[in-house]
N, C-alpha and C positions, 0 to 999 in steps of 0.2 A: 200506409199509416193512418191511426187513427184519429180523427179530427178532434183534438182539446176541445172543442166547444161541444163535443158533446159527449163526449167520457166522461164528463165531472156535474156534478149536480148543483140545483139552485142554493143549496146551505153550502156544499162545500167551495160556491164562489163566493159566497159570505163570510164563511170563513178567512180566505183567501184575501180580500179585501179588507177585512177587519185586522188581520195581520199586520197588511202594509199601512193602514190609515194609521195604527198604534206606532207603529217605527216611526213614519214622517212627522205624527201632529209631538209627538216626545222629543225626537231629535232637533225639531223646528223651536222646542219649549227649551233645550238644553241650548242651544244657541244664544238664544234670548240669554238663558239665566249667565252663559258664560261671560255675556257684554256687562251685565250686569253688578261681575264679580263674586258671584256666588260657587263658581267652580275655581278651584283653587290650583289646577295643574290645566295637562292638555284636553283637549275634549275634541275626540275625533267622529263626527259624524256618517252615519251611515242612507243620507238623503240621496236618493237616487239610483238607490240600490235594491229596494224594500221586496223586491219578486221575487230577489235569491233564496233571502233567507224563508221570505212566507213559504215560497211553493215546497223547499228541502223538507225545511224543520215539520210541514202538516203530515209527512209521513212517520215521523218519529215517534216513539212513545217515552217515557221516563227513565226508560233502562238503555237506552240509545244513547252515548255518551258520544257529546261534542264538543271540540278543540275548535278555538278560533283566535285570532289575530287582535292587533291594536285596535284595528277599528270592527269592534264586538257588540256594539251596543244590538246594533238589528239580530244579531244572531241569538243573543241573549233574549231580547224581546219575543223572538217568533220560538226560542224554546221553553216558554213560559214564566219567566222573571217578571214580574209587577211591576210598573214604571216606577210605581212608586218607591221600590228598593233599587232599580236603576237610578232614578235622582238620586235619592238620599247617596249612594254610593260616591257617585259623583259631586256632592254636594261636602262629602267627606264626614260623612254621618254614622253613629253608631248602628242605626237600621237598615245600613246599605247590605248591598247582597254580599259584600266581601268586608261587612262590620268595617268600613271606612279605611280599608290595607291599599286598595287595591287602584280605588279613582276608574277614568277611562279605560285604561288597558289591561286592568286585571280583574275582570269578572267572573266572580263563581256562585256557582248554583247547584254544588254534585248531586241533590236532592231531586231534582227533575234533570240531573243529566248534563250540563252545562258546566263542564267541567274546568274549566276556565279559559279566560282568554290570555294574551302575552302580549308583550314590549317587542319582543324579539323575533324577529322574523326567521318561518322557519320549524321550530319546536313542535308545532299543533301537528304539520305533516306528522311528524315521526311518532308523538302521542296519541293519534288516531290508529297506527299500525300496532301500538301498545294497546289501546282498547280493543279493537278486533284480534288481535292474538287470546286477550284473557278471554272474550267472549268465545275462540274454540277451545280454551285450556278449559274451562270453567262451563259450556258448553247451553248458553245463557239465550242465545242467538240474536244476541245485541248486534245493530249494525255503526259503525263509529264513523263519524264524520270531520272530514277536518274540512274548515274555511279557508282560504287564505289569500291572497292579493298578487297580481301579476307579476310582482316584486319576489315574490320566493321561488318563483320557477325556477330562478338564476340560482338560487343558492342550493347547496351540497343537501341539504336537508332533502330538497325535493327527490334527488335523483335516489339519494340511499332509501328515500321513505318509500317511494312508488317499485323501487326495487325489490324490497322485501317483501311488500305487500303482494305483489305476483308472483315470488319466486313460493310464497307459502300461502297463496290464496286466501287472502284474510278481508274481511266480510269487512270493507271500507267502502266509504266514496269518498272521494276527492275533489272538492268543488274550488274552481280557481275563478274567482272573482274581480277578474283581467279590467277596469278600469283606467287604463291605458298610462297610470303614471305610479311610477313607485317612486313615493312623495312628491319631488318634481324631474325625477329623471324620467321620459317618455319609453314606454313600453320598446320602440320603433330603433331605439338608442341603446339599449343594452340589452336585447338577446337577438342571436343570427337567426332564429327559427320565430317568425312571427307569429303564429298559430301555437296554442297551448294543448288544445283539445289532441292534434295529431301528434301529439307524442308519448300517449296512449300505447299507441301500436307499439313503437320502440322498448314498452315493459310488458308485455304481452297481455295487453287486458284492454279494453273497451274504451276509446277517447272522443268526445263530443264535444264539439262545437255550438252553442246556441246563443241565440239572441240573449241576455240577461235583461232585459225590461219587458220580455213576455212571459208573463207570469204563470198562462195555462200551459205551455210547451215544457218550462221547466220543471215544473208540477209532474208531468207526464212521464218525461226522461226519467228526471227523479226516483220517482216510483219504481220504473221499472226497474232502474240500477238497486235501487235498495232492497229491491224483492230478489232478485238473481244475488244479492251478497246475503240475504238471510238463508237462499235454498244451497247457497255453497259455491255459487258459481265464481266468487273470486270481486277484487275491486273493481270503480270504474272510473274513469277521472274526465270529468266535464269539465270545461270551459266556459263561465257566463261571461259575453263579451258586453261590457255595462260601463258605466260613467258615474264619478261624484262629483255633482252640481256646487258644492260646497269645497273650501279649502282643504288643503292636507289634514289641518287642525284648525278649528276657530282662533281668529285672530291671526293668523298667517297672511302672508303676502300671497296674493293667487294668480296674478296674472303676469308673471315675468318667465311663464314656461307656457303660458296657455293662453287663448284670447277671448274675450269679454264673447265674440261673436259664435266660437266654439260652444262654451258654455251654453247658452242661450238658443243653441243647436238641440244639445242633449236635454234641454227643461222642455222643450219640444215633445222629446219622446219618451218624458216620465211615465215612466210604470204603472202609477197609477191612475193616470188620467187613459192611456191607454188600454187599461183593462174598463175603466167606467163605459170607453166606447163601445167594448165589447157588449153591454148589454144595453145598449142604448134603444134600441127596439121593445126591450121589455120592462116596460110601467112599472111592475111589480117588484124587481131585482131592484132596478134604479131608487125606487122609495126607500128597499130594505138597507141601502149604499147610505142613502141621506140621511135614516136613523144612525147607521153607524157612525157616519161622520161627526153627529151630536153626541154619542153614547160615548164615545171616543174623548172627542174636546173636554168633558165633563172628568173622567177619570184621569188622562195629563193632569188639568188644573188643579184636582184632588192629589196628584201625586207631586206637583210644585212644592203646594201648600204642606203637606205629611213631610218632603224633605227639608224644607224649611225647618219648619217645628221641634225635628226629631234632636236629640242630644248630640252633641261630641262626641266621641269615644273616651273614656277615663285614661286620661296619661298612666296611670298604674298599670295598667294593662299590656303597653307596647310590648311588654317581651313575651308575652303570653302566648304556645304554640308552636315557639320555639323547638319544641320538641313534642314528642306524643308526651298525652298528658299519662303522670305515673311514669315515666321512665327517667333514667341516671340524672342526678343533679349536673348539669351543665361544668362542674368545676370540679365537684365530686370533694366538694372542702368538708364536708359532714360524714364524710365515709373515710372508715380506720383501713389499714392495710390488712391483707388477708395474712392469716395465721402463718407465723411461721413455721412447717414443717420438717426435723430432719435437718441437715446442715447444708441443704440448698433449697429448703422449702420448697419441695416435692410432694406433691401428694403421696399416701400411706398405700401404696399397692404394688405388688411385684411385675406387674405386666409392664414390659419395655417395647414402644412402638416407636415408629418415624412422626416425624413432622406432618410430612403429608399421612401419614398412613392416618393419623388422628383428627385432621380437618376431613377427612374424606368419612370417616366415622360417622363424624358429628352432622355431616350434608346428608348419609346415606337416610342415619336415622329420623333427619326429620323430613326429606321428601316420603319417607314413609307412611309418616305421621300426617303430610299435609300436602295433599292434592294442589294445592293451589302453588306450590313452589317449583319453578320452573328454570332451568339454566340456561345463559345463552354466551356462544363465546367460539373463537375458531380452533375446531379440533377437540371439540369437550365430547363429542358425540360418541361413534363407536371406538374412536381411537382413543378416548378416556383423556385429553389435553395433554400439554407440552410437559406436565410436571404430573400427570397420573391425578390431577385433581377429581377428576370422575369415573376413575376405571371401576368398570363393569357396570355402572349405572345405566349406560345405555341399554343395556341386554333387560334390564328390570323394567325401564318406564318408558322407551322407544322416542322416537324423535322429535313430537311435542314436547316432554317435558325436556328433553337434552338436545338443543337444538345448533346445530353448527351455522354458522352465521357465516357472511359474505365478510372479508375483511372492512369495514364500516364502522369505527369505532363510534361514532358520533352516530350513526344511522342507528347499532341496537342498543347504545345506552338511552336515548330518547323512547326507543320504542319501550324500554324498561320503566321509563317514568311513565306514560301513559300505560302500561298494564299493572301498574301499581295503585295507580290511580282507579281503576276499575276492578280492585280486586283480585291481585293477582299477588304473587311471591316471588318476584322475578331476581335468577341469582345472574350477573354479571364477570365473567370470567376474563379478565382482557390479556392474562397472559405475564405480559409486563406492564410496570405504573409509567414506563414512557407511553406507552403504546394509545391510552386512556385518555392522554393528553388533547388526543384529538377531540375529545367529548367535553373539556372541559365544562365547556359554555350547557352544556344540558347539565351538568353537574350542579354547577352553581348559580345559575339562574335556573332554573328548574327544580331539578330534584331536591336541592338542599331549602329551598325558600316554598314549594308548594303546601307544605303544611301550614308554615305561618299563614300567607298571604289566603288560605283559605280559612283560616281561624280555626283552625284543628277539622273541620272536616271530611278534608281527605288526609289519609294517611300515608306513608310514604315507605314500606317495605323492601328496600331494596337494598339486596347486596353487592357490594363494589367488588373482587377480588384478585389480587394479580401480585407477582413478584414484585420484588425493590432488591436494593443492592449492591455492592462492588464486591469483586472478588472472584469473576469468573472469566476474564481477559474477554468482555461483550461488548468493551468500550461505550461509546457518548449515549446509542441511542436503547440499551438494553440493561441499564444501571442507576438509573433514579430512582431515589425513593420519596418527596413530595409529602411526606406527611405533615408537613410546617406547613405547605401550602393550604392542604386540607383542611389541618386544624384553624386556620383561620377561616374557616367559613361557619356561619350561624346556621343549625340546622343539621351537620353531620356529626358521623359520628366515626372516629379515628383512633384506628385499632392495630397494634404492631407487637404481634407476639413476639416471645423469644423460646421457649418451648413448648413441646409436642402437649403436656396437658392442659399450658394457656391457649393453646392453639386449637384446642378441641371444646374447652369450655366458653372459649370468647366466641368461638364460630358458631357454636349451640347458641349463645345468647341472641347472639346476631338475626339469629335464623328466627328467631322467636319474635322478637320485636318489633315494634312499628316506626322507627327511625330509618332514615337512610345510614348505611356503615361502609365508609371504607376500610376495608381489610386487606392489610399490606403482609405480605408472607416474604420473609427475605431469602429469595435464594438460595445462602452458604447454608442454611439450618436446613432445607427441605429434608433430607436425610441423615439428619441428628435423633438421635435415639433420646428415649426418657420415660419415667413413670406415667401411666395415664391411667385413670379411673377406666373401668369398664361402664356400661349403661350410660344412663341418665346422667348427664354433668356440664351444671352451667357457672357462667364467670360472672357477676354483674359488671357493668361497663363502672370506670372510677375508682377501682379498689387497685391498687399499687402492691407489688409485690416484694416483703422483702427476702431479696434472693440471699444476702447471708449477713449474719451481724456484723455489728463490731463500732468501735470506741471511740477512735482517733478521726475518724474523715466519711466522710456521705461520697458515695459517688451514685452520680443516676445517669440511668444508659437501658438503651432500647436494643432490640434485634440484637443483630450479630454484637454488638459494642458491649451487651450484658457478657456474652461470652470471652471475649478478649477481655474481659478486667478480670473475671472470673479466673482465667489462665497466670495470672500473676497476682493473686490475694494471699497463697501458702507462703509468695518467698517473704510478702510484703510482713505476714505476720513473723517470720525469723526474725526478722530485720527490727519487730517490735513496733511496726504499723497496722493495725489493727483497722482491716475495712468495711464499712456495712455500705452493701449495695441495695442498690432500690432500683425496680423495675417497673416503671407508669404502666407498663401494658397497654395505657389508652391514650394517644395524648388529647382525647376529646372526649368524653370529658377528665381531664386530669386533676389526677386525687394531690394535690398541693398539702392538702392538709399529713397523708404522709411522708412527704420531704420535709414540710418544717418540724417533726416530728426526730427524723433521724437529726438534723443539722441542730437542734437543740439539744442532742444528748452529744454528738461530735462536736461541736462549733466549726465545720471546714465543709465545703462542699466544691465536690468538682464534677462537672456535666461532661459525658463524652458522648459526642453523636458525630454520625458516619458522615451525615449531608453538611455542606458549610455553614458556618458561623451567625452569615450576616440572616438579621431577621426572620430566623429558624426557630427550631425547635428550644434548644438552647439558651436564646437569647428570651425566652418567655419563664422559663423555669428559674434564672437567673434575677430576672425582673419580680419576682413575684414574692420568691426568697425576700429578695432584695428588701420589698416593700416590709413582710409580712413576720422575716424573721430577724432584720438586720441585728437586733441586739442578741441574738445568740453566735454571733459569727465570731471569731478568734481570728479572722484573716479572712481577705477578700474572695469572695465568690472566683472560682476559674472556669474555664470552659476551654474543653480539648474536641477540635472537630475537623470534619475533612478540607482540604482545601478549597479556596475558591476558584473552581476551574472544571470546567465539563469531564467528563469520566474519560482518562485513557485508554490506549490500548495494550500496550505492553506490557507485561508484568512489571518490570523493574518501575516503569512506570505508574502503574496502578497501585503498589503498594504504597508508593509516597503518597497517595492522595488519599489515604486512609489510615486513624489511630492504630496503632498493633499495639499487644500486649506491651512491648519494652517500652511505646511512647508513654501509656497510661503510668508506669510503675513512674520514669522519670516525672510524670505532672505531678503523681501523688507524693514524691518524696519532697518536691519542688515546696507544694503546699504545707509540707508540715513545716518546713522550714521556717516559714512567713509567721 
């Protein structure tokens, strides 16, 4: 083994020492500022663990992405975030590295490769896999690094992330900072295997246990692992056994779960003190260290003064960067409905293809035009997907862009997040909407919030697509819709097409935008045919379609309910009831204006929706019309929705759960009598 003392230059020693001192002195000043009330929320310091961030980040460039956890101050500083920007962030100032939106747990500086720290345990592992995948896809040579604590190794993200990194040989370094406590729970009490490093072997990758307070040994091992990853050798797991000598967060009690004696013993093993001892016989290096100490004190003092004097963010900016700049208005209130063409608002074309063929055409076109697009999912490779969503694409683009995945929805959705953060455009094909519920935390807490928390510096072009809907005796785990759930999440676009032409135009739009899109396709519509324009065809989000013009009652419906409503319109016409049918096409943004214009004309509104009524999409439309269109109503707003129960298996029960054409006709007749 190479002697780390001989393998490193004096300049490198000074750089390592400077980084550790910068972290230590900044953290100690932040602790004092927390006591003085300058920091408004949590403050998780990195005191005692400085050797790890300093040693690992010494090998990284700005193109190497780092994904971190709630205890991320040290990683941010080691990656190059100036102390003044870190302090300003914790002070909640506009000059902070996250513009005052993140505080202690959410630090962003993508310009130098700090892709974010997270208050949720585990996502950084999956996002680093995504950074590694983007590096493979885009041939950048970058190595992604995930820093995480011992608590994360008991989380499913650890298993899913390391497994994916191993099977695809991703250029990723996993660094476990085992400080012996996950919040206040001892690692010995929460893990059946006392070692983290030896778990690497279970995933077919090197796993190494290190003294986390030995900066030179960590520097050597991390350097070898990063070089190995750059050369195509795949991932490495490093466990650094260390200790935080301050509480989990400033102001929290510290001695109900550990003793003062234990903390004092670890203070004696301080990584900075130990490193100084290695140069005790070299007066020149020791003198340089003393100079560094003084320089850092000045930097930290100036950083605190800068943070104190910085302005707070303007309240008017609070809703900026929820979506990508220039994307569709979140409510669609300024957009008119699309032009009516023909009796069912179909595009002028003689060509008729299925819903599935239309989406495949859009995906194929965009993959040919944009090499950063890749698809992930179970069976979407050579097989072409359960619903032929990727048929024929594997032969064109191979396994790197059509990636069959393990059954680990949280894992590959989290990977997609990291890939989008680092320049790729992932498409996640999750087959059924029920399946991706395992990844809802990655969607809601990470993907949907990333643009906002980074103040627009990170884009999130992730397309999440899959089947919804009842009607094929698939029972309760293959029939959900959930677009009402996702419609409540700021940052997500939610698309639910009902026709082949809409499916193509909206999917093409999703593949070209910079916002995350949940694209839900009703299974009962996949083989329906309709006219679809050839070539380039794009529909903006937030534009409703007037499927059928009418005079007496407005019906708003999505997906299969559009077809169920159309089935009874001619009969109602013969009865003297003229139905205007509006298909919003997107749940978020929602084209409220088109619905209000229709209600202004008809005076009556029925919302037909397959999912249950409670807290759902139908309730949102009713609330908006009651608020902005009340004076136009000649009768109460009515809703016809699915039953409030899980989806049953038997066809007789299944039919009783959702509205059918006869139910819709009865509801319209009743509304006309009010």
